[in-house]
Structure formats: structure tokens, C-alpha cells
N, C-alpha and C positions, 0 to 999 in steps of 0.2 A: 450334524455334529457327531452322532454316533457312528456314521459311516466313515467319517474321517478318522476317528479314534480307532476303529477296527482296521482301517488300512494302515495306520502307523504301527499298530501292534503286529499285524501280519508281516509287514515289510521288515520290522526288527527281527522277527523270528526267522524269516527267510535269510536275511543277511548273516545272522549268527550261526545258523545251521550250515550255510554254504561255506563259511570260513572253516568250520570244523571238518567238513568233508575234504576241503582243499588241503588242509594240513595233513590229513591221513594219506592222501593220494600221492604226495610228493616225498616218498621215502627213498633214501639213498640206498643203493645196492651195497650189501655187505661183501667185503673181500673174503676170498677163500684163504685157507692157510698157505697154499702154494703161492698165491698172489702176494700175500704179505711177506713171505720169505724172499721172493724174487725182488720185491721193492726194497726190502732192507739190504739185501746183498748189493743191489745196484747203487743204493745210497752210500754204502760203505766203500764200494769200489771208486765212486766218484770223489769221495772225501780223500781217499788215499792218493788218487791221481792229482788232486788239487794240492795236497801237501807236498808231493814230490816235484811239482812243476817249479821251474826256476823263478826266483823272485823277479818281479818286473823292475826294470831300471827306472829310477826317478831322476828327472833333470832338475837341477837346482836353478832357480831363477833369482835374480837380484831383487826385483820388486814386482809388484803386481802390474800386469800390462795396463796401459792407459787406454781408455776408450777414445776412439776417433770422434772428435766433436766437429760437426759441420757448422761453420759460421756463414750463414747466408747473408748476403748484402740486403740492406733495407731497400724496399721498393720506393721509388719516388712517389710523392703524393700527386695524384692526378686531379687537376682542377678542371671543372667543366665550364669555367668562364675565364675571361681574360684578366680578371682582377680589378677592373675599373667598376666603380659603383655608378649606377644610373642616377644622374642628378638632373633635375630639371634646369634647363638653361634659362637664365634670367635676362 
């Protein structure tokens, strides 16, 4: 029982410390000032181009298009016998 308790405590410690190391290891690289300025200029340029682009033409429709529904014919019922009941002859 004592060994089981020690194993549970040890595994809990290992899992908690491993998650702490993993959180520290995955740090995102910080951008330099030049990279930030370049990204901001590019975003501004794209915003201006989008604003100057001609508006897309929209086609007016009368109603919503109807979905094509496929009406399948019902299959005939297949009988495995001829329909006569077996009756003993008297």
C-alpha cells in the first residue's frame, strides 16, 4: 500500500513539473521593430487597395433557388413464394 501511495505521489509530481517545463519551452518569438513596421505598412497598403477596388456587382434573384428533389420509384415487393398456402388435401 505504501509503495502504491509513493508511486501516485511521484507520478503526480512528474506530471506537474513536466507541464511547467513545457509551458516555458514554447515561447513565441518576439518581433523586432522593423518587422512590426513592415507588417503595419503592408496591412495599411492592403486596406487601401481593398477600399479602392470596385464594388462587386450583385445579381438580384427573384426567389431562392429550389433544390432538385429526386423522386425514386418504389421498388416492387419481392415475394419468395407463389402466394398459395400449403393446405393438406382432404
